[in-house]
N, C-alpha and C positions, 0 to 999 in steps of 0.2 A: 606333577608327574615325576617319578623317579627314573633314573637311568636304568637300562636293562641290567638285570643281575644274572649271575651265573646260574644256569638251569639246575634244578635239583631233580632227583629221580625218586618217584614213589610208585608203588605197585598199582597197576591198573585195577579199578574196582570191579570191572566186569566186562568181558568181551561181549560185543553186541550180538553174539550168537545165541544169547538167551531169547527165547520167544515169548511174547505175551499176546496170545490170541484170544484170551478170555474176554468175551463181550460184557459179561457181568450184568445182573439185573438189579444190583443195589442202587438205591436212589441217588447216592452220592456220585456214582460213576456216570450219571447222566448230566451232571453239572460240570461244564467245561471250565468254570471259574472257581472251583472249590479251593484251589491253591493259586495264588497270584504272587508276582514278584514286583516289589516297589523300590524304585531308585530315587535317590536325592543327589542332585548335581550342584555344582557351584553356580552362582548367578550367570545367566546368559548362555549356559552350556546345555540346557535341557533339550532343545531342539536338535543340536548337533549330536548329542548322545543318542537320542532316539533314532536319528537317521543312520548312525553308525551300526547299531545292533539290529535294526529292522530287516535288512537283507538276509540276515542269518535265520530269523525266526518266522519270516513271512509264510513259509511252507506249512508250518504248524499253527501259526496264529496270524492269518492274513488281516484280521481286523485289529490286531495289536491290543487285545483285551486281557491277555495274560500278564501284561507288563504295564507298569505305570511309572511315569517320570515326572518328578517335581523338582523345583529349584529352591535352594537356600536363599535367605535374604542377604547373607554375607558369605564370603569365601571361607571354606573350611581350612583352618590353619592347624588342625590337630592330626593331620595325616602322619602315619608312622614313617620315620626316616631311617629306621634300622634296616640292616641287611635282611633280605627275604629268605636267605639260605636256611633250609630246614624249618621254615615257618610257612604254613599253607593257609591261604584264605579259606574261611569256613564254608564257603559256598561256591559251587560251580554250576554252570548251565551247559548241558551236553545235548547235542542234536545228533540223533541217529537217523541216517538216511539210506535208502536203497541205492545200490549201484547199478541196477538194471531196471528198466521201466516195465510196464505190463506186457510188452511185446518181446521181452527178453533182450532188448538192445541196451547197450551201454548208456547210462544216464549221466550226463555231465553236471548235474546239479551239485553233487558232492564235491567234485573237482572245483567248480566255481565257488562253492561256499568256503572251501579251505583256502582258496586263493585270496579271499577277503583278508585273511590274517597276515598276508604278505604286505599289506598296505598300512601306512600310518593312519591312526595312532596306535594300532595293535602292536603288542610286544610279546615275545615268547616268555612265558613264566617258567615252565619246566616240561620235561619229557618223561612220560611214564615208562617204567620197565614192565615187561610182560613175563609172568611166571610160567613155568612149564616149557614145553617144546613147540609151542604154537608159532607158526610163521604167518606174519601179517601180510595181507595184500597191499599194494601200493597206496590206495586211497585211505587206508585205515591207520594213518600215522597217529601215534599216541602223544600228541603235543597239546599243551594247554596254553592259552593266551590270556592276556589281561589288558585293561585300559588304565587302571589306577589301583593303588594299594588298598583302597577302601571299596573296590568293586569286585564282583565275582570273577572267577576264571571262566573261560569259554573254550569249547572244543566241539569239533565235528567228527563223527565216527560213521563207519560203514556198518549197517545192520545186515547180517548174513541171511536171515530169514525171519518171517513173522512181520509184525507191525513195525512201522517207524515210530521213534520215540522222541519226545521232548522231556529231558530229565533234569530236575533240580536235585543236585547232589550236595549233601551236607557232609563235611569231614568231621570226624570225632576221634578223640584219643581213646585208648583202651579203657582208661579209668571211667570215662563217661558213656561208653558204648551201650551198655545195658539200659541205662537211664534214658539215653537218647531214643532208643528203639521204643521203649515204653511210652515216652512222652508223645511221640508222633503217632503211635498206635492209638493213644487216647484222643488226640486232636482229629484224626481221620476216622475214628470209630471202626477200624478194621485192622486185621493182621497183615503182616508183610506178605506180598504176593510171592516173593522169592527171598530166601535167606541162606547164607552160608557163613562160614567163619569170617568175621570182619567186614561183611557186606550184606546189605538187604535193600530191597526196594518195595514201595507201596504203589499199587496201581491206582492213580487218582481219577483218570478219565480215559475212556476209550471209545472211538467212533471212526468209522470209515477207514480202517487200516492205520490209524494213528493213536498212539498212547501218550498220556501225560503221566510221568512217574515222579515220585519223591524217593530218593535213595539216600542211604547213610553208609559212609565208607570209613573204616578205621584206618588211621595213618600209622606208619611204623613208629616204634618207640622213640626213634631219634628225631621225629618231627613233632612240632606243636601246631596248634590250630589258632588262627587269628579271627575273632569275630569282626564283622564289618560294620562300619558306621554309616554307610551310604547305600545299603541294600538290605531289604527286609522281606521275608516271606509272610504272606497273609493267608489265613485259613478261615473258611466259613465254618461256623459251629451252630448247632441248632439252638442251644441255650447256654447261658453263661453261669447261672446260679449254681447248678450242680457240678459244673466243671471247675470252678474256682478252688474249692477245697482239695481237689485232686492234683492240682498243678504243683510242681516242685518249688516254684518261686512266686513272688508276689505278682498279682494281676491287677492293673489299675485302669479305670475308664478313660478313654480319649473322647468319647461321645456316647450318645445313647445306644449306639449299635457297635461301636468299635472299642476294643480293649487292647492293652499292651502287657506282655509278659516276657520272660526270657526262658530259653530252653536250658537243659543241664549244662551245655557248653558255653552259655552266656550270650547266645545269639538273640537279639531282639526279635520277638515274634508277635505279629498282629493277629487279633481274633475279630472276625466280623460276624456278629450275631445275625443269622439268616432268619428272616420273617416272611411269612406267606405274602404279606402286603408288599414286600420288596423283592419278590422272586424275579420279576422282570427287569429289575434295575441293573442286574449283572455287575458291571465294573463301573462303579461311581466314584465317590470320594475315596481318598487313600488313607485317611486317618492322619495324614501329614498336613500341617497347616498350609493352605494354598499361598498365603502371603509370605511365609518364612521358609517353607520347605523343611521345617524341623519337626521331629516328633515331640509332642508335649510330654514332659517328664513329670512323674509323681513320686512321692516317697516310696522306696522299695522295701523298707523294713517293717511293713505292716504285718500283723499277725493274721492267721487264717480267721480267727474270730472277728477281727476288725473288718476283713474283707467280706465275710458273710453278712455282718451287720450292715455294711454299706449297701450290698446288693439287696438284702431284704427290706431295708429302709426305703430304698428307691421304689421297689415294687409296692410297698404298703402305702407310700405317699400317693402313687398313681391310683391305687385302689380307693383311697379316701376321696379323690376328686372325681370319681365316676358316679353318675347318677343312674342307678339301675332301673331298667324298665321291665315290663312283663316279658318273660322269655329270655332276658339277658342273663348270661352265665358269667358270674364274677370270676376273675382270675384266681387261681389257686396259689396261696403263698408258697414261696420256695422253701 
């Protein structure tokens, strides 16, 4: 852990007054685990880390299936020791909560949630500035907290109306902005639910007054973005064969169902191929080795032709080992 650094100030991505009441009938919106967040901690720290973040997310994820925690086999010695000034972790987890309950009475959940950040091991990372003439109410402090330089930022906000949100927010430079929006549009197979200059969010899941969102926020020119080595977003995709040639960077297999690539900003991104036979599995393995807690790495300078050849070879091999029977429909080559 590093000593607390002087807070920096960056613009708030979006005041929680934006409402997302669309229930949506898209198949993906019905899958609460379409996007999950996977953490890797040092040995012996997994349980402690889980208990640290669980009180913050239990309202949106009581079963703790949107998050997965694994441990490395050895302590991570590659953490950045440089000053964090003007350098923003690439990912933040933001929790938007109502300040009043169904009866219109003050709800103390948001106050209790924000009070968690006053306790160790949480540390203030920076405070956001708000553009315009908006005046924030007391529980809507624009502060971001963190646990480690290789972990995401965390924040709790007051949602003014509409659904409550659990938001995974990725920071991006202006140079990568367009490519980042296009990349996540491709993975989620949908357009952004809301977009303005320098900010957008995708509606990932909605149910019973709660949304799960993926947002992208452009940082000011004076700031840079730092990809994390201990936190990775995972996306369920319907198939990998047609997706690979559309990705901006190399995509390599971790297992028969899980693949690894990087987004335009260099963030490691996990892809879980969703199959009907595994629909009920929900949140299973992470694609991170249980024994080591490390992502398996593969050569990243493979050409698109090599990637397609590997995918097609794998499917053709499976095809050769299938004995067709009457009425059996053979798989179509990719």
